[in-house]
C-alpha positions in Angstrom: -5.5 -16.1 4.2 -6.9 -18.7 6.7 -9.2 -22.4 5.4 -11.0 -25.4 6.6 -11.7 -28.2 5.0 -14.4 -29.8 4.5 -14.8 -31.5 8.5 -13.9 -27.7 9.1 -10.9 -28.1 10.8 -7.7 -24.8 9.8 -5.8 -22.6 11.6 -6.4 -20.7 14.5 -4.3 -17.7 14.9 -3.0 -15.4 18.1 -0.5 -12.7 19.1 0.7 -11.6 21.8 3.6 -8.6 22.5 5.8 -8.5 19.4 8.9 -9.4 21.5 7.9 -12.4 23.1 6.3 -14.6 20.3 8.6 -17.9 20.5 7.6 -17.7 24.2 3.7 -16.6 23.7 4.1 -20.2 20.8 5.6 -22.0 23.7 2.6 -21.3 26.3 -0.1 -22.8 23.9 2.2 -25.5 22.9 1.7 -25.8 26.7 -1.5 -25.3 27.2 -2.6 -28.5 24.8 0.2 -30.5 27.0 -2.1 -29.7 30.1 -5.3 -30.5 27.9 -4.4 -33.6 26.7 -2.9 -34.8 30.3 -6.4 -34.1 31.7 -8.2 -35.8 28.8 -6.2 -38.9 29.8 -7.6 -39.0 33.0 -11.4 -38.3 32.4 -10.2 -41.3 30.2 -9.2 -43.5 32.8 -11.5 -42.6 35.0 -14.3 -43.8 32.4 -13.0 -46.7 31.6 -12.6 -47.5 35.7 -16.2 -46.3 36.2 -18.3 -49.7 36.0 -21.8 -47.6 35.6 -20.3 -46.3 32.6 -21.6 -48.5 29.7 -19.6 -49.0 26.1 -19.6 -50.5 23.4 -16.0 -53.3 23.1 -15.1 -50.9 20.4 -14.8 -47.8 22.3 -13.1 -49.6 25.1 -10.6 -50.4 22.9 -9.8 -47.5 21.7 -9.8 -45.4 24.8 -7.4 -47.7 26.3 -5.2 -47.4 23.0 -5.1 -43.9 23.5 -4.0 -44.8 27.0 -1.6 -47.0 25.9 -0.1 -44.4 23.8 0.1 -41.7 26.4 1.9 -43.8 28.7 4.7 -44.9 26.3 4.6 -41.0 25.5 4.3 -41.9 22.1 4.6 -38.4 19.3 2.3 -37.5 17.1 4.2 -38.9 14.4 3.1 -37.6 10.6 1.5 -40.4 8.4 0.6 -39.4 4.2 -1.3 -36.8 3.2 -0.2 -34.9 6.2 -2.8 -36.7 8.7 -1.6 -38.5 11.9 -1.8 -41.9 14.2 -3.5 -39.4 16.6 -5.5 -38.1 14.4 -6.6 -41.3 13.0 -7.9 -42.3 16.4 -9.8 -39.0 17.2 -11.8 -39.6 13.7 -12.6 -43.2 14.7 -13.6 -41.9 18.2 -16.2 -39.3 17.4 -18.9 -41.5 16.2 -18.5 -43.6 18.5 -18.7 -41.2 21.2 -21.7 -39.0 20.1 -23.3 -42.1 19.8 -23.1 -43.8 22.5 -22.4 -40.1 25.3 -26.5 -39.8 25.8 -27.3 -40.6 29.9 -23.1 -40.6 30.4 -21.8 -37.8 31.7 -18.4 -39.0 31.4 -19.1 -40.0 28.2 -20.0 -36.6 27.8 -17.3 -35.1 28.8 -14.9 -37.1 26.3 -17.1 -35.7 23.7 -16.7 -32.6 24.5 -12.8 -32.8 24.4 -12.7 -34.8 21.8 -10.7 -31.9 19.4 -7.5 -33.1 22.0 -7.8 -36.5 21.1 -6.0 -34.9 18.0 -3.0 -33.6 16.1 -2.5 -29.9 16.7 -0.2 -28.6 15.0 2.1 -25.1 16.9 3.8 -22.4 14.2 5.7 -19.1 15.0 5.9 -17.0 13.1 7.8 -13.6 13.0 10.3 -11.9 11.2 14.1 -11.3 11.7 13.8 -8.0 13.9 12.1 -10.4 16.8 14.2 -13.6 15.6 17.7 -12.5 15.6 17.4 -9.5 17.4 14.9 -8.1 20.1 13.4 -11.7 20.4 16.3 -13.6 20.5 16.7 -15.3 24.5 13.1 -16.5 23.5 13.6 -18.5 20.4 16.7 -19.6 22.3 14.7 -20.9 25.0 12.2 -22.7 22.3 15.2 -24.1 20.4 16.6 -25.6 23.8 12.8 -26.4 25.4 13.1 -29.9 22.9 9.2 -28.6 22.6 7.5 -29.8 19.5 6.9 -26.8 18.1 8.0 -25.1 14.6 9.0 -21.7 14.2 8.9 -19.4 10.7 11.3 -16.5 10.7 10.6 -14.0 7.6 14.3 -13.2 7.0 13.7 -9.3 4.8 17.5 -9.1 6.2 16.2 -5.2 7.7 14.1 -3.9 10.3 11.4 -3.7 7.4 8.5 -2.3 10.4 10.1 0.6 10.5 11.4 1.5 7.2 14.0 -0.9 6.2 17.0 -0.4 8.8 19.5 -1.9 9.6 19.7 -4.9 11.6 21.9 -7.5 12.3 20.4 -9.8 9.4 21.6 -7.3 7.1 24.6 -8.5 5.2 27.5 -6.5 4.9 27.7 -4.1 2.5 24.6 -3.6 2.1 23.5 0.1 1.5 20.3 1.1 3.8 19.0 3.3 6.8 21.4 4.3 9.3 24.5 2.3 7.5 24.6 5.4 4.0 28.0 4.4 3.5 27.5 0.0 3.3 27.2 -2.1 6.3 30.3 -2.9 8.3 28.9 -5.9 10.5 28.7 -9.3 9.4 25.2 -11.1 9.5 24.5 -13.2 12.2 23.8 -16.7 11.2 20.7 -17.6 12.7 20.7 -21.1 11.3 24.3 -21.9 12.6 23.2 -20.9 16.6 19.9 -22.8 15.8 22.2 -25.9 14.6 24.0 -25.4 18.1 20.7 -27.4 19.7 20.9 -30.6 18.3 17.5 -31.5 19.0 16.4 -29.2 16.7 15.1 -29.1 12.6 17.2 -26.6 11.2 16.5 -25.8 7.6 16.8 -22.4 5.0 14.3 -21.6 2.0 14.0 -19.2 -0.6 10.2 -19.8 -2.2 11.8 -17.9 -6.1 14.8 -19.7 -6.0 13.3 -23.6 -5.7 9.7 -24.1 -4.5 10.2 -28.1 -4.3 13.3 -27.3 -1.5 11.2 -25.0 0.3 7.9 -27.2 0.2 10.2 -30.2 1.5 11.8 -28.5 4.6 8.1 -26.9 5.9 6.9 -30.8 5.2 9.7 -32.0 7.2 9.6 -29.2 9.8 6.0 -30.1 10.7 7.0 -34.0 10.7 9.8 -33.6 13.3 8.6 -34.3 16.5 11.1 -31.7 18.4 11.9 -28.0 18.1 12.0 -26.8 14.1 13.1 -24.2 12.4 12.7 -22.6 9.0 14.4 -19.6 8.1 12.5 -18.0 4.9 14.6 -15.3 3.2 12.5 -12.6 0.8 
């Protein structure tokens, strides 16, 4: 189901256990941060080394990257899904490719060129994970303040095991293990998520409002902290 743009850029997918979806995704985000910190050290080393010959244009761009990192500037989205960091990567890549021959430190920067850009992280799971067995991890990720996105596919039941009653099942719903109708109230995951003041929270239904669904995903992607989108099936 995945695709790429004209530059070969597209989504990469990985998963661990069913239960630790949120923690696994947070680990991927932290790994990216570690690689960004390593790249920053390599940029500093290349700029300070007087034996590394580079054009003034390349030097200014690398210095600008360091300023952005030291000021902790977020990967803000620009129109059409672009970002400040991604624009910088597009300008740096051809310069590094042209000037790296014979310079090991510039070759190292070229090998790490994808880390100059913006990478988006999405954790996708169902309500059985988000409302129940993985809720603790999800809550931890929302409290972390990290720039990650969570998509909950809410079918209001344990769809993976034959549509059994779950914490996402609304009151009165007749399902497996609730033949007389669910007596409990549906867990309000959105209200719980909003207790984290630094989190973006949205609920969507594609069949109800396509425009609002697209708007919520764009806002979640642009938000520089944790976001959660609850999609009702």
